[in-house]
N, C-alpha and C positions, 0 to 999 in steps of 0.2 A: 149472869154476863159479867164481864169484867167492869171495875167501878173506878172512874178516873177522879180523883180528889180536886177541888177546886182550885187548890192552891200549889198542886204537884202536876208533874207531867208525868207521874208514874201510875202504872195500872197496877191494880189489886186483882188476882184472881181470886175465886174462893176457894178455902183452904179444904183439906179432905174431911173434917169434921162437919163444916156446914153442909158441904155435897152429901155426906152419908145421911146426914140427918133430914135433908129435904127428899133424898131417894129413899127413906125408911116411911117418911109420911105418904108420900107418893104413893109407894107400893102397899100399903096401908088402905088407903082410900080405893086403890084400882081394886085390890082383891075384893073389898067389902061391895062393888059393884058388878063383879064376875063371878061366875061359879065354875070356870073352867081353867083357871090358873093352878099349874101343880107348884112351880119354883118361879122365884123370882131373885135376880142378884145382878152383880156388878163385876167387871173384871178389868184388865189393863192396867194404866197407870196409877187411877186411883185406889184400886183394889191393891197394886204392889207398893204404893206408897211413894211414888216416883213421878206426881205429876207436877204441872208446872203452867205457866200461863200459856194459855191457848188450849190445855187438855180439856179433850170431850171425856163423858161418862159412856161406858162400854157397856150397856146393858142386856142380861140375858134372860128370856123368860120363856118355860118351858109351860105348854097348853096341854090339856087332855086330849085333844084334837083340833084341826083346824080345815076347813072346807077351801080356804086361800092357797096357792101356791107360796113356796118359802119367800119368796122374791116381793111378793105384796102384802105379808102378814104386817109388817110394821107401820103400814099406812094407818091402821084403825087406832093407832095408840097415840095419845095427846102426851108429849113430853115437856111443851113449854114453860110449865110452871116451875121445871128444874133449874136450877142457877148455873148452868152450863150446857152447851149441845150435847145431845145424844146421839149415840150409834148404836142401834137396837136390833137385837137378833131376837128372832121369834121362833121356836122348835116345838115340833109335837112333842109327846112323851115318847114315842116309839122312835123318832128320829134322834132325840137326844141319848136315850139308852145305846141305840147302836152305834153313835159317835163313841160313848163312853167305853164298849166293848170292842171296838175296832182295832185292829193293829196297823201300824204305818207309822214311820216316822213324820209325813206330812200333814197328819190329821190335826185338824183345829181341836185342841183340848186346853181351854182357859183354865186358871185357877179361878175359882168363882168365890166372890164373897157374898154368899145367900143372905138375904133377908128375909124372904118367904120361903118356907115355914120359918119361923124363928128359932136359930139355934138355939137361943135361951128360955123358949119357951113361952115369951110375951108375944104380942102382938107383931113386933117388929125389932131387929136386931140392933142394939146399942153400943156405942165404942166403948 
């Protein structure tokens, strides 16, 4: 969350490297507790590098399956330990595959910075 210096009215917002590191650590802990996660990543302003004061972290999780409807899936995830607010989207593997292969100009297809599975082969992606 924003930090205000005791001697300055200026707010400092967590930068991309801090948010990335915190997300990688959170993802690693979360994956170790669950066996149904296929992919985890983030998109939006932090992934694109144009974040600013007030930016949230747009998180994408792909699960093997879920019995919950799409609009209720994010409720079971605890993201309060991350340094910025989080918008969380949770898809099943089938739903995500369908989005990736669907045609149309209005479909949601973000550029995702995947951290799990790691693109570097380690437990999580590093900057």
